[in-house]
N, C-alpha and C positions, 0 to 999 in steps of 0.2 A: 504493500499500499504506500502511496506517495503522500508526502505531507502537504498541508495547504501551501499555496503559491502566493507570493507577493510580486506584483508587476509595478515598477516605478515609471512614472512619466510626468510631464508637466501637469497632468491631471491625475492625482494619485488614485490608484484603483487597487482594490483588494480582490483576490480570487481565492475562494475557499472551496476545497473539495469535500462535499458533505459525506460522501462515501466513495472511496476510490476502489473501483473493481479492476485495477490496473495491474498487470504483471510486471515485475522487474526483469523480465527476460531480455536477452539481447535483441529481440524483435520489437520491444516496446519503445515507443517514442514518448518524449515528455517535454513540457514547456520549459523555457529558461526565462530569466528576468534581466532587465537592463534599464537604462535611462535613455531619454530622448537625446539624440545627437545634435539637435539644433532647433532653431525657432522656425525655419522654413519647412512647411509640410512635405516638401519633396525630399527633404533630408531627415525627416523624423521617422520614428518607428511606430508601428501599430501598437494599440493598447493591449491587445491579447495576441501573443505571438510566441514563436519557438522554433526549435530545430529538432531533428530526429537523430538519435545516436544509435549505432549498432556496435557492440563490443567495445564501448568506450570511445568511439570515434564518430565524427559527423558522417552520416550516411552518404554514399555515393549512388545509392539505389534510386531509380526513378519510379518505383512501384508503390510509393505511399500516397495516401490521400488523408487530409485533415478535415474533420467535420465539426461544426459548432451548430447544433440544431436546437431551436427553442424547445424547452421542455413543456411549457404550458401556454394557454391562449393569452394570458396577460403579457408574457414575454414576447410572443409572436406579434402581438398588436403594436408593439413599440418599433418594429422594424418596417421600413419603407422600401417599396420596390424602386429600382431593380435590386434584388437581394440574392446573394448566393451563400448557402450554408456549408458547401464543400469546396475544397480546393486541392489542386496538385501540390504536393510537398516537393519543392524545388531544391535539389541539392546545389544548384548554381543560381541562387535567387537574384532578382533584379535589385532588390533592396537589401536590408541587413539580415533578414530572417527567412527560413525556409517556408513558413506559413504565417499568416497574421490577419487580424480583423481590426479595423479602425473604429473608434468611438467619435461621432461628429462633435461631441463636446470637447474633445482634445484638439480640434482644429487641424486634423490630418486629411487623409485621402477621401473621407466621406463628406467633406465640406464643413459648414458650421452647423450647430445644433438647430438654429432657427430655420435655415434652408432645408436641413434634413427632415425635420418634423413637418414642414409645409409640403414636402414632396418635390422641392425644387432641386434638380440634379445639376444645374448649370455650373455651380462652383465645385462640384466634386472633381477630384483629380482624375487623370487617366488611370485605368485599371493597372495596379502594380503587380499583379500575379499572373504568370503564364498559365495556360490551360493544359499544358503537357510538355514532355521533354522535347527540346529543340524547337518549340514553337515561339513565334515572336510575341512581344508584349501586345495584348489586345488593344484595339483603338477605342473601345467603349469606356464609359465612366466607371469608377470604382464601384464594386458590388459587394465587397466583403466588409460589411458594417456590423457593429455590435452596440447594443443598448443595454441598460441594466436588466437583470433578470436571471432566470435559471435555465441552464443549457446542458445538453448532453454533449460532451467533447470526446472525440476519439482521433487517433492517428493510427491507421492500420493499412495493410495491404488489401484486405477484403472488407467490403461494406458490411456494416452491422457487426463488426468485431468488438473487442473490448472497449469500454467507454468509462468515463467518470462523469458524474453529475457535478456541475460547478455553479456557484452563485457569483455572478458578476455584479459587483457593487461599486458605486462612486462614493468617495468620501469628499465632503465639502472642501474646496480650496480655501486656504486661510491666508 
């Protein structure tokens, strides 16, 4: 079982695993934590992000997918289209991490909170995650957004594999 996670950014965020059904085998992927690298959203990191390690080293496999699926209708109601809950885990990412989701309140790829809630996608950045190995960066707007709530998170080679339930919470900025 993995411990609760803390992800640091300009917008402090806590991630807690209510019950982790995650194996610590060499096949299991797990999130990492870090700080934003700059004020410009193009150089910042997602609020929920990570990398996959196999046998103690960052994976070079192109067979992993990460999923962050809303657990309940309240969480799902906070997400605005276009929205994608699954992504290719990129061992050669365009950004800093192999997978990740942006919170619009953090001012990154999903735009501002106001534009996100209103459904305005004009200020979202270009999608930062490739769809598969060797594919170019997509030309559409960012679709990997996260808002507070409860999610089922997994990184696996097979859909529906092992997962952990997480609560994604925002702590007031002071």
